[in-house]
N, C-alpha and C positions, 0 to 999 in steps of 0.2 A: 505493500500499499501505499501511495504518497502520504507523506506526513511533514510535506514543509508549510512552514507556517506565511500567510496570509501577513503582513505586518505594518498595510495600510492601518492607521491610528483610528478609522470611519467602522474600521469592521468589526464587527460586534463576534463578542464567545456567546457562544449557546449553551445553558445549562440546565442537566435536566436529574430531576432527585426527589429528593426529598424535603419538605415545608415541614414544620410542626413547633408546635409551644414548648419550650425547656423548663423543667423546672429540676432545680439544683440546692441542696441541699448539703451545708457546712457545717461535722459534727464539733459544739463547742468540748468535747467530753472524748472520753472513750465510749465505743458500742454497748449498750445495752438490748440483748434480746429480748424479746418479749416486753418491753415496755418503748413508753414514748424518750425518743432523745431530745434534751434540747440543740438547736441547729440555729445554722444562720439560711434561710431561705428565700432563692433569690427565683424571678423567670424571664424567661429573653426570645425572644423570635428565633427558634435553629432550626437544624435539618441542613446535611449533609451540602446538598447543593446550595440550598438559600441562604447559607451561609458564604460558599465560596463567593453565589454571587456578589451578595452583599458587601467583600470585601471587594472584588473587582473593582464593582461600580465606586467605591469610595476612594480608589486608587484613581480613579478616571478613564480605566475601559469602558467600552461599550460593551452590556450586558443583558440578552431576552433568558428570560427563565421558562423551562416546559418542567411544570409538579400540578401536583394535585391539592386540593383543599376542601374542606367539607363548606356543607352549604349552614358555618354556624359562625358564631361573634369572633371564634377565637381565628376561623380561616378570613375572616373579613380582616382583622386586625394585622394578619400578619401582608395580606394584601397592600391594603394602606399603608405601614411601615414599611417593607422592603418596597414599593413606590416610591414613595419620597425617601428612601436611599438610595436610588436612583435607578433600579434596576427593572425594565422594561418586566413587567408580570401581566400585558394585555395576553398574555397566549394559556393563561396559567386557567387548568381546565377544574371546575367545582363538583360538589357532588354531593347528593345528600345519601347515600347507600355508606358511607363511612361518616364517621369524627372527621376532624384534622388531627393529623398526626401527633403524637407527645414522648415527650423522651422524659425521663426521672432519675437524677444520679443521685448520687448518695459520697460529700469525700470527709477525707478524715481533717482533724483539724489542720491538719498541713497541708489542705489542698489535694493531696495525693485522690484519686478515683481511688472506688473501693467495690462499686458495682450498680449496676444501671440496669431500666429498662426500657424500653422501648413501644410505643404501638404502634404498627405504620401499616396497617390492615389496609390504610386508603391509598396505598401502592400500587394495589393489585387496580385499580382505575386509572391506571398509571399505564393502558395499550399500546400495541402498536397500532391498533389505531389513527388513536389518539396519537400517532408520532408521523404515520402517515398521512395524516392530519396538514400538519404542520411542517411538510415536506419541503415548500419552498424556503424553511426557517433555516432550514442543510443549504438547500442551494444558496442563502446571500449570506453565509458564518464563515466567520476563518478557522474557528478551531470550534470543538465539542469539547464540558468536559461532564465527566457523568458519575455518578457513584451507584456502588455496588445494591440500595436496595429496590433499585429496576425489575421486575418479573424477568425473569428470565428470554419467555418473548421479547418481552420491550427491549431488553439488552439488544439481544439481537439484529432486534430490527435496526434501533441505533447505531450501531457498526454496522451493519448494510447501506444505509442512509448516508453513513459516513464514509465509506467507501466509492462508491457509486460518485458523490461531489468532490471525494479527494479532502477531506477534511481530516489534517490531526484530531485523535483522540485521547484528550489525560484520563486519570479514572480515580478512584479512591475506593480501597478495598472496603473501608465504611467498617464492618468487624471481622472480628475470627469465623462466624459461622459464615457473612455472605462472602467473602473474601474468594472462594474456590467458582463463584459464578466469573471469574472477570478470568478463571487460566484460561478458556479456549481460544481468547483475543488478546496475547500478550505481546503476540508476534503485528498488533495494530494498535498498537499503543506508542503514541509521543512519549508517555509522563502515566509515570505511576507512584504513589507516592502513600507506601505501607507502614503503621508500627511496626514495632520490632517481629508483634504474634503476627501481623496480618504478612509479613515477608516473610518469616519458617513459613507458611502455610503453603507460599506462594513461590518458593524456592528450594521448600522441603529439605531447607537448613536452618532446621528452630538453634536458639540461640539466647543469652542469658541480651537483656536491651546494655546493660555496662561495656560489652566485650565490641569495643569498636574494631575488630578486625573481622571477627563473627559476620557483622552489618554490613561489611564490605564486601564483604564473600559473596555475601548473599543477593548485597545490591547489583555484585555484577555475573550473579546466574541467573539474575533478570535480563539482564543487558544481553546474557547468552541465549537466552531464548527468544528474544524478539524486540525486546521493549527499547524503546529510544535514552531512556532519560529514566531515572529511578533516585528516587530518595528515599530511603529507608529513619523516617524518624525516633530520635532515641528519648524520647522527655529532657530530664535533667542532664542526660550527656551529651545532647545535640542532635547533630544530625551525618549521616553519610550519603553520598552521592554517589554516581560513576554515569559515563557514558562508552560506547568503544573508546572512545576517545581519553578520558580524565577521569577519574575519579578520587573525593576528597572528603573530608573530617571538615564539618565547622561547631568549634562546639558552642552551647548555649549560653546566651548574657545573664549572665546571674543577676538576680531581679527575683521581687517577694509573686507569692503565686497566690491568687485570690480565687482562681476557675480556671482547669487547663481545658474546660469545656469550650470549643471552637479554636483551639491554639492551632492546631492541625491543620486543620480546614484556611484558617490563616497565612499559614505558612505554603499552603497550595496556592492559595491565589495568588499570594504576593511572587511566588516561580514562576505560574504564568504568566502575569503581566510580564513579567523579567523577558520571558519568552518571548511574547507576542510582540515586544518593543528590543528585539536582539540582544541582550544585554548578555555577557560572555554567563557561561555556568554557575562560574566560582561565584558569580559577584549575584547572581539567581541566589544560591546557597545564601551568600549573607542575609540580603533579603528579607527571605523565609522567614531564618531564626530572627535578624528583627522583628518582623509580624506576628511570630509565632509569641516574641518576649511581651511586645505588647496586650496580644489577644489573653495574654498570664495571667495580669497583673490587673485587667480590669474585671468588673463582677457581672462578667454578662458573657454573652458568642462572638459579640462582635465587635472590636475596639473601632469609637465610633469617629472618633478624630483620626481616623487614616488615612494618611497619603504620602506620596511620593519620600515628599520631603522629611517623613517624619518616620520615614521608614530609617533613611539617613541620616538623622538627627540619633538614633535610637544606637546607631550603630558608630557611631563620634564618642555617645558618654562611656 
């Protein structure tokens, strides 16, 4: 497949996948089972695809979102907020068959994820027919990003349409359970950005998140399987990246962690923005780490003050 980017600044990124409401609780002490636990609880609008779309829009990149929301108050609020952030949401599908997607996470006292739940039944309505109806957006886009929340039939259609119009495709595996959905399409990917657990599943090389060498090996293994560019996120240990020409590691920026939710999506969006603007891969990695750092210390899913200038300022600190 032709993975060449259209770097015309007026060309939009087409983003496919989940939108929803995030509810995240940060414990104020040790978790006690079978009782209520004191916590700081926040809500924000989320969903991997929606988060990536918002980050791109705040960076100034034109972006259109293909997603599904319920005909409910939460869905209405998500659309209004995401539109205000600069994302074109005119093609988002609404349905009364399911409620808007929902994510609930629990963090420990230090802001580390403990466990999470999600209800994304609504994405069953993100069908191959819906994508085919919006085929003109594939024809006009410069790049496609998708998350693995898409049903397998919709994933197949998305990759077929991208191939038809010679569009580069970037993807996020989203979770350990969903990552295998991307295995048949690795050779069609311009970029993939798994965390360590997801990279282990996709590459067949399971490893500890603090093992930089193993993370680099997993990234190289995915390149050998056909992915053009791989970013393996290692949380507080930074990010490893690889292409057929180069590879490297960027350390995380030391920062207070308010909430890790959305940090990986911020990194992915910054890297996509860099690719769309012909920024070298090493600098793209640094911008991605900068974006993740801003998201980590914001008590929400997307840092609202995001801009290219802010990313460079973060690197200079």
